[in-house]
ZAMARGU-4260 file (C-alpha; in steps of 0.2 Angstrom, whole numbers, plus 5000, padded with zeros to 4 digits):
<rodrens>
0) 5027/4926/5062 | 5039/4939/5052 | 5051/4924/5049 | 5037/4913/5043 | 5032/4926/5032
5) 5049/4930/5025 | 5057/4913/5025 | 5040/4904/5017 | 5034/4919/5004 | 5053/4924/4999
10) 5053/4906/4993 | 5038/4909/4982 | 5044/4925/4976 | 5060/4918/4970 | 5052/4908/4958
15) 5042/4923/4950 | 5057/4931/4941 | 5075/4928/4940 | 5079/4947/4943 | 5068/4961/4949
20) 5065/4976/4936 | 5076/4990/4937 | 5071/5010/4938 | 5080/5016/4924 | 5082/5036/4920
25) 5077/5041/4902 | 5090/5046/4889 | 5096/5064/4892 | 5090/5063/4910 | 5096/5079/4920
30) 5096/5080/4939 | 5086/5095/4945 | 5094/5107/4956 | 5093/5104/4974 | 5081/5115/4985
35) 5088/5125/4998 | 5077/5116/5013 | 5079/5101/5022 | 5062/5091/5022 | 5060/5075/5034
40) 5048/5063/5033 | 5044/5051/5046 | 5028/5041/5053 | 5027/5046/5072 | 5013/5037/5083
45) 5007/5041/5101 | 4999/5026/5111 | 4982/5027/5109 | 4982/5037/5090 | 4969/5032/5080
50) 4967/5036/5064 | 4953/5036/5049 | 4956/5036/5030 | 4944/5037/5015 | 4949/5027/5000
55) 4942/5032/4983 | 4949/5020/4970 | 4945/5015/4951 | 4950/4999/4945 | 4951/4991/4929
60) 4953/4971/4929 | 4957/4962/4912 | 4958/4945/4907 | 4959/4937/4890 | 4942/4932/4883
65) 4932/4941/4898 | 4923/4958/4897 | 4933/4972/4907 | 4928/4974/4925 | 4927/4992/4930
70) 4927/4994/4949 | 4924/5008/4958 | 4926/5007/4976 | 4924/5018/4993 | 4932/5011/5007
75) 4936/5018/5027 | 4951/5011/5034 | 4956/5014/5054 | 4973/5013/5059 | 4978/5013/5077
80) 4993/5011/5089 | 4992/5002/5104 | 5010/5003/5111 | 5026/5010/5108 | 5042/4997/5108
85) 5056/5012/5110 | 5053/5030/5105 | 5054/5027/5087 | 5046/5010/5084 | 5026/5008/5084
90) 5014/4991/5083 | 5000/4998/5074 | 4985/4989/5067 | 4974/4992/5051 | 4957/4987/5047
95) 4946/4990/5033 | 4929/4994/5043 | 4917/4998/5028 | 4918/4995/5010 | 4908/4998/4995
100) 4909/4996/4977 | 4901/4997/4960 | 4906/4984/4947 | 4903/4988/4928 | 4905/4976/4914
105) 4898/4981/4896 | 4884/4971/4900 | 4879/4973/4919 | 4882/4983/4934 | 4882/4976/4952
110) 4882/4986/4969 | 4894/4977/4981 | 4891/4982/5001 | 4901/4967/5009 | 4916/4961/5009
115) 4926/4946/5018 | 4940/4959/5021 | 4930/4971/5031 | 4935/4969/5050 | 4951/4959/5045
120) 4966/4967/5056 | 4984/4966/5049 | 4997/4970/5062 | 5013/4980/5057 | 5028/4985/5068
125) 5037/4998/5060 | 5050/5012/5062 | 5049/5030/5059 | 5056/5026/5040 | 5040/5014/5038
130) 5053/4999/5040 | 5042/4982/5043 | 5051/4973/5058 | 5036/4963/5062 | 5021/4958/5052
135) 5006/4946/5055 | 4987/4945/5054 | 4973/4942/5066 | 4967/4926/5056 | 4981/4918/5048
140) 4971/4903/5043 | 4954/4910/5032 | 4960/4915/5015 | 4954/4933/5012 | 4958/4948/5000
145) 4957/4965/5000 | 4944/4974/4988 | 4959/4981/4980 | 4968/4965/4978 | 4984/4959/4985
150) 4995/4970/4976 | 4985/4986/4978 | 4996/5004/4985 | 5000/5005/5003 | 4997/5018/5014
155) 5012/5018/5024 | 5025/5015/5012 | 5045/5014/5017 | 5054/5030/5014 | 5071/5022/5018
160) 5080/5040/5021 | 5071/5052/5034 | 5078/5067/5025 | 5082/5075/5009 | 5083/5094/4999
165) 5072/5097/4986 | 5072/5086/4970 | 5083/5075/4981 | 5083/5057/4977 | 5086/5039/4983
170) 5082/5022/4977 | 5078/5008/4990 | 5075/4990/4987 | 5065/4978/5000 | 5056/4963/5001
175) 5038/4963/5012 | 5024/4953/5016 | 5009/4963/5011 | 4997/4959/5026 | 4986/4972/5025
180) 4981/4966/5009 | 4976/4947/5009 | 4979/4932/5020 | 4988/4923/5015 | 5000/4939/5014
185) 5008/4941/4996 | 5026/4942/4996 | 5034/4958/4987 | 5051/4963/4982 | 5054/4980/4974
190) 5063/4995/4970 | 5058/5012/4974 | 5064/5028/4969 | 5060/5043/4981 | 5061/5061/4975
195) 5057/5074/4987 | 5045/5089/4981 | 5041/5102/4992 | 5032/5111/5006 | 5014/5114/5004
200) 5000/5125/5015 | 4982/5123/5015 | 4968/5120/5025 | 4976/5130/5037 | 4989/5115/5040
205) 5006/5113/5033 | 5013/5098/5025 | 5028/5089/5015 | 5027/5081/4998 | 5036/5067/4993
210) 5034/5055/4978 | 5040/5039/4973 | 5042/5028/4955 | 5042/5009/4959 | 5043/4993/4950
215) 5042/4977/4958 | 5039/4957/4958 | 5026/4948/4967 | 5021/4931/4973 | 5005/4923/4981
220) 4998/4905/4983 | 4980/4902/4990 | 4967/4888/4989 | 4949/4892/4982 | 4936/4879/4977
225) 4948/4867/4984 | 4960/4870/4971 | 4978/4879/4973 | 4980/4894/4965 | 4997/4903/4960
230) 4998/4920/4957 | 5013/4931/4951 | 5013/4947/4948 | 5024/4961/4939 | 5019/4979/4946
235) 5024/4996/4939 | 5016/5011/4952 | 5019/5029/4955 | 5013/5040/4971 | 5014/5057/4977
240) 5012/5057/4996 | 5007/5072/5007 | 5012/5071/5025 | 5006/5082/5038 | 5021/5090/5046
245) 5012/5091/5061 | 5005/5074/5064 | 5020/5068/5055 | 5008/5053/5046 | 5000/5052/5028
250) 4987/5066/5024 | 4984/5061/5007 | 4993/5048/4995 | 4988/5048/4977 | 4993/5032/4967
255) 4993/5022/4950 | 4998/5004/4948 | 4997/4993/4934 | 4999/4974/4938 | 5002/4963/4926
260) 4995/4947/4933 | 4997/4927/4930 | 4986/4914/4937 | 4991/4895/4938 | 4981/4880/4943
265) 4990/4864/4948 | 4985/4858/4931 | 4996/4870/4923 | 4983/4881/4915 | 4988/4899/4916
270) 4976/4915/4914 | 4985/4930/4910 | 4977/4949/4915 | 4981/4966/4921 | 4975/4977/4936
275) 4974/4995/4933 | 4973/5006/4952 | 4972/5023/4952 | 4967/5027/4972 | 4967/5043/4982
280) 4969/5041/5003 | 4963/5054/5013 | 4964/5056/5031 | 4946/5063/5038 | 4951/5062/5058
285) 4965/5060/5070 | 4961/5054/5088 | 4973/5055/5102 | 4975/5060/5119 | 4987/5072/5114
290) 4977/5087/5109 | 4991/5092/5096 | 4988/5077/5088 | 4968/5078/5086 | 4961/5083/5069
295) 4945/5080/5060 | 4938/5085/5043 | 4921/5082/5050 | 4917/5074/5033 | 4908/5056/5038
</rodrens>
C-alpha cells in the first residue's frame, strides 16, 4: 500500500509545482544562543496503548464569487497502537469518533453532527521520530474527507531529529500520503524547519516544547458527482507542539495553516480559493496496560 501511494501520488504532486517553496530567513536574522540542556523528542507506544484527543478548530474558507464560510469544529480523535514492529517502530491507527461543527456565512448558520469521515480508520507505521514507513486506509475505495480538509495539520508530525538544545534548529524534507485526512489521500511534499523551545511544567506534569514552520505543496485527485476533480494546494503552516516527557506523545498542539487551493474539472474550469485553519489538539486520556502510561483529564 505504501508503494502504491508513493508511486501514484508522487506523479500527481510533481504536476503541482516545479519546485517546493523554500523556507527563508528574514534579512538581518541572527540565531539565538543555544541553551544548556539537551531535550529529546520522540514518540513512544506500548502495544495496546490508546490515546483520546480533543480537537477544537476555527476554519475560514474563501472562494471567489462565494460568501466566506466560517467553520467552528469540535472533534474527538482516537489513536491506538496494536503492535510494535520492533523496539522503536509502531503500528498505530487513527479515527475520528465524533465530529460536530457550526458553519456560518453572512446569511446562514448550519449545525452538523454527522460526517462521512467518522469511524474511518487510517493506519501508520512510524518510528520514534515520526518517519512514516507504511500508510494505508481501511477503505481505499469510498471517497471521503476529514472535516478539516485534506491538508489540515497533523497530530503526529515528523521530527527528523530526536534531540537538540534550546533554540537549536534543523530542516527536514519529506513527501507523505496524508491518509488520516482523506481517501484517496493527498500527496504532500514539504520542508519543515524545527526549533527546540524549552521545558514546561504544569498540571503536575513535565513537558518539552518544540515549534515548526512549514511550507509545502500538495495534490489530490478524486471523483465527485461522476466528475474527476484535481486539487492543488500551496501550504504555509506554523505549529507549537508540547510533548509529554513521560508518555512521549503529543500533549497539546497549536497549529495554524494557510492553504491556497486550486480545483480543476475535466473541462479545465478552475476555482481558486483559500482555507485558513487554526487548531488546538489536546490529550484527554491515555489508556495502557502499563500503570505509568495511564492519564486522564476527566473532561469528557
